[in-house]
C-alpha positions in Angstrom: 111.7 -213.3 47.1 112.9 -210.0 48.5 111.0 -206.8 48.3 112.2 -204.1 46.0 112.3 -200.4 47.0 108.8 -198.9 46.5 110.1 -195.4 45.6 111.1 -196.3 42.1 110.1 -199.0 39.6 113.4 -201.0 39.6 115.4 -198.7 37.9 116.1 -198.9 34.5 118.4 -196.3 36.0 119.9 -198.3 38.9 120.4 -201.5 36.9 118.4 -203.5 39.4 116.7 -206.6 38.0 113.4 -207.3 39.6 111.9 -210.8 39.9 108.5 -209.8 38.7 107.4 -207.3 36.1 103.7 -206.3 36.0 102.9 -204.8 32.6 99.8 -202.7 32.2 98.6 -201.4 28.8 97.0 -198.0 29.1 94.7 -195.9 27.0 92.9 -193.2 29.0 92.6 -195.1 32.3 92.9 -192.2 34.7 89.9 -193.3 36.7 91.3 -196.7 37.7 95.1 -196.4 37.2 96.1 -195.1 40.6 93.9 -197.8 42.3 95.6 -200.5 40.3 99.1 -199.3 41.1 98.3 -199.1 44.8 96.9 -202.7 44.8 99.9 -204.1 42.9 102.3 -202.4 45.3 100.3 -203.7 48.2 100.6 -207.2 46.9 104.3 -206.8 46.4 104.7 -205.4 50.0 102.6 -208.0 51.7 104.3 -210.9 50.0 107.9 -209.7 49.9 107.9 -209.6 46.1 110.7 -207.9 44.3 108.7 -206.4 41.5 108.2 -203.5 39.2 105.3 -202.0 37.4 105.7 -201.0 33.7 102.9 -198.9 32.2 102.8 -199.1 28.4 100.9 -196.0 27.3 99.1 -196.3 24.0 98.5 -192.6 23.3 96.5 -191.5 26.3 95.0 -188.0 26.2 93.9 -187.9 29.8 96.0 -187.8 33.0 97.0 -191.4 32.9 100.7 -190.8 32.2 100.8 -187.9 34.7 99.3 -190.1 37.4 101.7 -193.0 36.8 104.8 -190.8 36.8 103.7 -189.0 39.9 103.5 -192.4 41.7 107.0 -193.4 40.5 105.9 -195.9 37.9 108.0 -196.5 34.9 106.1 -195.4 31.7 107.0 -196.5 28.2 105.3 -195.1 25.2 103.8 -197.1 22.3 102.5 -194.7 19.6 101.2 -197.6 17.4 97.6 -198.1 18.6 96.5 -201.5 19.7 96.2 -203.8 22.7 98.8 -206.1 21.4 101.1 -203.3 20.4 101.0 -201.9 23.9 101.9 -205.2 25.4 104.7 -205.8 22.9 106.3 -202.5 23.9 105.8 -203.1 27.6 107.3 -206.6 27.6 110.2 -205.5 25.6 111.0 -202.9 28.3 110.2 -205.2 31.3 113.2 -206.4 33.3 111.7 -209.2 35.4 112.3 -212.9 35.4 108.5 -213.4 35.5 106.0 -211.3 33.5 102.4 -210.6 34.7 99.9 -209.0 32.3 96.8 -207.3 33.5 94.5 -204.5 32.6 94.6 -201.0 34.2 90.8 -200.8 34.7 90.6 -202.4 38.2 88.8 -205.5 36.9 91.4 -207.9 38.2 92.2 -208.9 41.7 95.9 -208.1 42.1 96.0 -209.9 45.5 96.2 -213.0 43.3 99.7 -212.2 42.1 101.3 -214.5 44.6 99.1 -217.3 43.4 100.2 -216.8 39.8 103.8 -216.7 40.9 103.4 -219.9 43.0 102.3 -221.8 39.9 105.3 -220.5 38.0 107.6 -221.6 40.9 105.9 -225.1 40.7 107.2 -225.4 37.2 104.5 -224.0 35.0 105.6 -221.8 32.1 102.3 -220.1 31.4 99.5 -219.4 33.9 96.2 -217.9 32.8 93.3 -216.7 34.8 89.8 -218.1 34.0 86.6 -216.2 34.8 84.6 -219.4 34.2 86.2 -221.8 36.7 84.6 -220.4 39.8 81.6 -218.3 38.7 83.8 -215.2 38.2 82.2 -214.1 34.9 79.2 -212.2 36.3 80.6 -208.8 35.2 81.4 -209.9 31.6 78.9 -208.3 29.3 76.1 -210.7 28.3 77.2 -211.1 24.6 80.8 -211.8 25.5 79.9 -214.0 28.5 77.5 -216.3 26.8 78.4 -216.1 23.1 81.7 -214.6 22.1 84.1 -216.0 24.7 82.6 -219.5 24.9 82.5 -219.8 21.1 86.1 -218.7 20.7 87.2 -221.0 23.5 85.3 -223.9 22.0 86.7 -223.2 18.6 90.3 -223.0 19.9 89.9 -226.2 21.9 88.4 -228.0 19.0 91.1 -227.0 16.5 94.1 -227.3 18.8 93.1 -229.9 21.3 93.6 -227.5 24.3 91.7 -227.6 27.6 91.2 -223.9 28.1 88.0 -222.6 29.7 88.7 -218.9 29.1 91.0 -218.0 26.2 90.3 -214.3 26.4 91.2 -213.6 30.0 93.8 -210.8 30.1 95.2 -211.7 33.5 98.2 -214.0 32.9 101.7 -214.8 34.1 104.6 -216.5 32.4 108.3 -216.7 32.5 110.6 -214.5 30.4 111.8 -217.7 28.6 108.2 -218.7 27.9 107.4 -215.3 26.4 110.5 -215.6 24.1 109.3 -219.0 22.9 105.8 -217.7 22.3 107.0 -214.7 20.3 103.6 -213.0 19.8 103.2 -210.5 17.0 99.5 -209.6 17.0 98.8 -205.8 17.3 95.2 -206.0 18.6 93.0 -207.8 21.0 93.8 -211.1 19.3 97.1 -210.9 21.2 95.5 -212.8 24.1 94.4 -215.6 21.8 97.8 -215.8 20.2 99.4 -216.2 23.6 97.1 -219.1 24.4 97.7 -220.8 21.0 101.4 -220.4 21.0 101.8 -221.5 24.6 100.3 -224.8 23.5 102.1 -225.1 20.1 105.4 -224.3 21.7 105.0 -227.2 24.1 104.9 -225.1 27.3 103.5 -226.4 30.6 100.4 -224.3 31.2 97.4 -224.1 33.6 94.4 -222.0 34.6 93.5 -220.6 38.0 90.1 -219.2 38.9 89.6 -215.4 39.0 86.7 -213.1 39.5 86.2 -210.2 37.2 85.2 -206.9 38.9 83.2 -204.1 37.3 85.3 -202.0 34.9 86.2 -198.4 35.7 86.2 -196.4 32.5 85.2 -197.1 29.0 85.9 -200.5 27.3 88.2 -200.5 24.3 86.9 -203.8 23.0 85.2 -203.9 19.6 83.0 -207.0 19.7 82.7 -207.9 16.0 86.0 -206.6 14.7 88.0 -208.2 17.5 86.0 -211.4 17.2 86.7 -211.7 13.5 90.5 -211.0 14.0 90.5 -213.7 16.7 88.8 -216.2 14.3 91.3 -215.3 11.6 94.1 -216.0 14.1 92.9 -219.5 14.9 92.5 -220.3 11.2 96.0 -219.1 10.4 97.5 -221.2 13.1 95.6 -224.4 12.4 95.9 -225.0 8.6 95.7 -228.8 8.8 92.1 -229.1 10.0 90.9 -225.9 8.3 92.6 -226.2 4.9 94.8 -229.2 4.3 92.5 -232.0 5.1 89.3 -230.5 3.5 91.4 -229.5 0.5 92.8 -233.0 -0.1 89.3 -234.6 0.4 87.7 -232.2 -2.1 90.5 -232.7 -4.7 90.4 -236.5 -4.4 86.6 -236.5 -4.6 86.7 -234.3 -7.7 89.2 -236.5 -9.5 87.2 -239.6 -8.6 84.1 -238.0 -10.2 86.2 -237.2 -13.4 87.4 -240.8 -13.5 83.9 -242.2 -13.1 82.6 -240.0 -15.9 85.4 -240.5 -18.4 85.6 -244.3 -17.9 81.9 -244.9 -17.7 82.1 -246.6 -14.3 78.5 -245.7 -13.2 75.4 -246.3 -15.3 71.8 -245.5 -14.7 69.1 -246.9 -17.0 71.7 -247.7 -19.6 73.3 -244.2 -19.6 76.6 -243.2 -18.0 77.2 -239.9 -16.2 77.9 -237.0 -18.5 78.8 -233.4 -18.8 77.0 -232.1 -15.8 78.8 -234.6 -13.5 82.1 -233.5 -15.1 81.4 -229.9 -14.2 80.8 -231.1 -10.6 84.2 -232.9 -10.7 85.9 -229.7 -12.0 84.4 -227.6 -9.2 85.4 -230.1 -6.5 88.9 -230.5 -7.9 89.7 -226.8 -8.4 88.2 -225.7 -5.0 90.1 -228.6 -3.4 93.5 -227.5 -4.8 92.8 -223.9 -4.0 92.0 -224.8 -0.4 95.0 -227.0 -0.2 97.3 -224.3 -1.5 95.8 -221.8 1.0 96.6 -224.3 3.7 100.1 -224.7 2.5 100.6 -221.0 2.7 99.3 -220.8 6.2 101.3 -223.9 7.2 104.4 -222.3 5.8 103.8 -219.2 7.9 103.1 -221.3 11.0 106.3 -223.3 10.3 108.4 -220.2 9.8 107.3 -219.2 13.3 108.6 -222.6 14.5 105.3 -223.7 16.2 104.0 -226.2 13.7 104.3 -229.7 15.2 104.8 -231.2 11.7 108.0 -229.4 10.9 109.8 -232.6 9.8 107.1 -233.3 7.2 107.1 -229.8 5.8 110.8 -229.6 5.7 110.9 -232.9 3.6 108.1 -231.5 1.5 110.1 -228.4 0.6 113.2 -230.4 -0.2 111.2 -231.8 -3.1 108.8 -229.0 -3.8 111.2 -226.1 -4.6 110.3 -223.2 -6.8 111.5 -225.0 -10.0 109.6 -228.2 -9.3 106.5 -226.2 -8.5 106.8 -224.3 -11.8 107.4 -227.5 -13.7 104.4 -229.3 -12.2 102.1 -226.3 -12.8 103.4 -225.8 -16.3 103.0 -229.5 -17.1 99.4 -229.7 -15.9 98.6 -226.5 -17.8 100.1 -227.9 -20.9 98.2 -231.2 -20.5 95.0 -229.2 -20.3 95.9 -227.1 -23.4 96.7 -230.3 -25.3 93.3 -231.8 -24.4 91.5 -228.7 -25.5 93.5 -228.5 -28.7 92.6 -232.1 -29.6 88.9 -231.4 -28.8 88.9 -228.2 -30.8 90.5 -230.0 -33.8 87.9 -232.7 -33.7 85.2 -230.1 -33.4 86.4 -228.3 -36.5 86.7 -231.6 -38.4 83.1 -232.5 -37.5 81.8 -229.3 -38.9 81.1 -227.8 -35.5 78.7 -230.6 -34.5 78.2 -231.3 -30.8 81.1 -233.2 -29.3 80.7 -236.9 -28.6 82.6 -236.7 -25.3 82.4 -233.1 -23.9 83.5 -234.5 -20.5 87.1 -234.3 -21.8 86.7 -230.5 -22.1 85.9 -230.4 -18.4 89.0 -232.4 -17.6 91.1 -230.1 -19.7 89.7 -227.0 -18.0 90.3 -228.6 -14.6 94.0 -229.3 -15.5 94.6 -225.8 -16.7 93.1 -224.1 -13.6 94.9 -226.4 -11.2 98.2 -226.0 -13.2 98.0 -222.2 -13.2 97.1 -222.2 -9.4 100.2 -224.3 -8.6 102.4 -222.2 -10.9 101.5 -218.9 -9.3 101.4 -220.4 -5.8 104.9 -221.6 -6.2 106.0 -218.1 -7.1 104.2 -216.7 -4.0 105.7 -219.3 -1.6 109.2 -218.4 -3.0 108.5 -214.7 -2.3 107.4 -215.6 1.2 110.7 -217.3 1.8 112.7 -214.3 0.7 110.8 -211.9 2.9 111.4 -214.1 6.0 115.1 -213.5 5.8 118.0 -215.8 4.9 117.5 -218.5 7.5 113.8 -219.0 6.7 114.6 -218.8 3.0 116.9 -221.7 3.3 114.4 -223.7 5.3 111.6 -223.0 2.8 113.9 -224.1 -0.1 114.6 -227.3 1.8 118.3 -226.4 2.4 118.1 -227.0 6.1 116.2 -229.5 8.3 114.5 -228.5 11.5 
């Protein structure tokens, strides 16, 4: 690599394309910003790195922007608040072949930049720091160090089969091509988690390197519980099979088995077969199962539309059969079947002079079919609306008009 001139940050003005872009999000970091800039430039100079620094200001009200501009750093402005929003703007303006993300609070050792780049040169697409590989987590707050980060890392590894030790480290490097494949969209702190998930789902070659977190200069912007919940929500959205699809199918099948056992008298105890209470249990299991399954289908459709779901072939074939019309037909048919059952039961009830029904279990089955049918009917409309809002290409895919 050749060293870029240090007087300007690669010039959006000169047309020079740097090899490396270090993107720093910034919200009132005047205490540490100058220190970070100096350390990054020192790493550039000592290792002959052709690099730029891009500061993505997120609405600072202190002297952060003034400091950056006085030091010749290129500043871009992101008025929409949020850690992820700041990075999205910064990366969109970065010109390098390689991207490095880091915080502007002097917590990260910028002398490690060459080590990150060396991994990219070895063929890795995505390199993330880990504060847990070499006892580098001492300066993480107790709650985040021993509870939040380990639990989120464990959850992500369990759901996605990844080997991460620190999914929330904000010191990372990746190629421009890798970033374009990852295509993050998260506006907040869950941006870090989305990068880690999508790097895996997109089939990128990734690794971790040990880093040591230094004490922070300035006030932290992390909201423990709000950001933790958004991260959990992100994992659920991107892993519908284990969270929704499989549990939903199991609950639905179990519920219908209970209905069959009750209606056909397959289980007896002391000369009596299972009755109405068992039918209600079957109804609950079946309806909750279908609702869970449909939620998973919605999440899976979203994931597939982002082109990261590994089961795209299955979902594509599914949507070739399950179009809006077929969904409406299935939902309407199940609803009608439930109404017919209720109508027959009601007729017999009137004929008997309003005496207790001999087989009230059929009423539970009728209610089950109506609830499931209406769920499928409205869900089909919702999925169709999703395909329209995703644009023409995605709409075709969701209708089964293209294979991918």
